[in-house]
C-alpha positions in Angstrom: 94.2 69.9 109.1 91.2 72.6 108.8 92.0 76.0 108.1 90.3 78.2 110.7 89.2 81.7 110.4 91.3 82.5 113.3 94.4 81.8 111.6 93.5 83.4 108.3 92.6 86.6 110.4 95.9 86.4 112.6 97.7 86.0 109.2 95.7 88.8 107.8 96.7 91.1 110.6 100.6 90.3 110.5 100.5 91.4 106.6 98.6 94.8 107.6 101.0 95.5 110.0 104.0 95.5 107.5 102.1 98.1 105.5 101.3 100.1 108.7 104.7 100.4 109.7 105.8 101.5 106.3 103.3 104.1 106.4 104.3 105.4 109.7 108.2 105.3 108.8 108.8 102.3 110.9 109.4 99.7 108.0 111.9 97.8 109.8 110.4 97.2 113.0 108.3 94.3 110.9 111.7 92.5 111.1 110.2 91.1 114.5 107.6 89.3 112.7 110.0 87.6 110.5 110.7 83.9 110.7 114.4 83.4 111.0 114.3 81.1 108.0 112.1 83.9 106.0 112.8 84.1 102.1 111.8 87.2 99.8 111.6 86.5 96.0 111.5 89.8 94.1 111.9 90.0 90.3 115.7 90.6 89.1 115.0 93.8 87.2 114.4 96.0 90.4 117.5 97.5 92.2 116.2 95.3 95.4 115.4 92.3 93.2 116.4 88.9 93.7 116.1 85.8 96.6 117.0 86.9 99.9 116.9 85.8 103.4 115.6 87.7 106.6 118.6 90.0 107.2 119.0 91.1 103.8 115.3 91.7 103.5 115.3 94.0 106.3 118.5 95.7 105.1 116.6 96.3 102.0 113.6 98.0 103.5 114.9 101.4 104.1 115.5 101.6 100.3 112.2 100.1 99.4 110.5 103.3 101.2 112.8 105.7 99.7 111.1 104.6 96.3 107.7 103.6 97.0 105.3 105.9 99.3 103.3 103.8 101.7 101.4 106.6 103.0 99.8 106.1 99.4 98.8 102.5 99.7 95.4 101.3 98.8 94.3 97.6 99.0 92.9 96.6 95.6 92.4 93.1 96.9 93.3 91.1 100.5 92.7 88.0 101.0 93.7 85.0 102.8 93.4 81.3 103.5 95.1 80.0 106.5 98.6 81.3 106.6 98.6 82.5 102.7 97.5 86.1 102.5 97.7 88.0 99.0 97.6 91.6 99.1 97.0 93.3 95.7 98.3 96.9 96.3 98.4 100.2 94.5 101.0 102.3 96.0 102.7 105.4 95.4 105.8 106.2 93.7 108.1 108.5 95.8 108.5 112.1 94.4 105.6 111.5 91.9 102.0 111.7 91.5 102.0 108.0 90.0 101.3 105.1 91.6 102.3 101.3 90.4 100.4 98.0 91.2 102.3 95.2 93.2 100.9 91.7 94.2 102.6 90.2 97.3 101.9 86.8 98.4 102.8 86.1 101.9 103.0 83.0 103.7 102.6 83.0 107.8 103.4 80.2 110.2 103.3 80.3 113.7 102.7 83.9 113.8 105.8 84.7 111.9 106.2 85.7 108.0 108.1 82.9 106.3 108.3 83.7 102.7 107.0 86.6 100.5 106.8 86.6 96.8 106.6 90.0 94.9 105.1 90.7 91.3 105.3 94.2 89.9 102.7 95.1 87.2 104.1 97.8 84.6 106.8 99.3 87.0 108.2 101.7 84.2 107.4 104.7 86.3 109.2 103.3 89.6 112.1 102.3 87.3 112.3 105.7 85.6 112.4 107.5 88.9 114.9 105.4 90.6 117.2 106.1 87.4 116.6 109.7 87.7 117.4 109.7 91.4 120.8 107.7 90.5 119.4 104.6 92.1 118.0 103.7 95.7 
């Protein structure tokens, strides 16, 4: 099977729509773009860390938006090949002037997100902010 530019661009548009929804305060609207068998993998040291399915992921999103400022999101790198998209982002930490870097690896199939694997780089400022607030 050959990978088409159209497939890659559609996958990238789906991922971009997640970040746009977060920036506009509609982060849970992305639920309609998740496959029923969607899987999320986030480092366990975060309050929203672990392995989750679709419903649990959607339930986590408001807490994530309380911790991360999507209006201060910048793409450091945004690449795709077929249904795999990697977004290396710098994003604000709510209530601070600080940012952190996150690498998100999305898999898209049949116009739906099927998997998201997330890696955080040096999240100390985020973890400190969450602890100061008493959690998410």
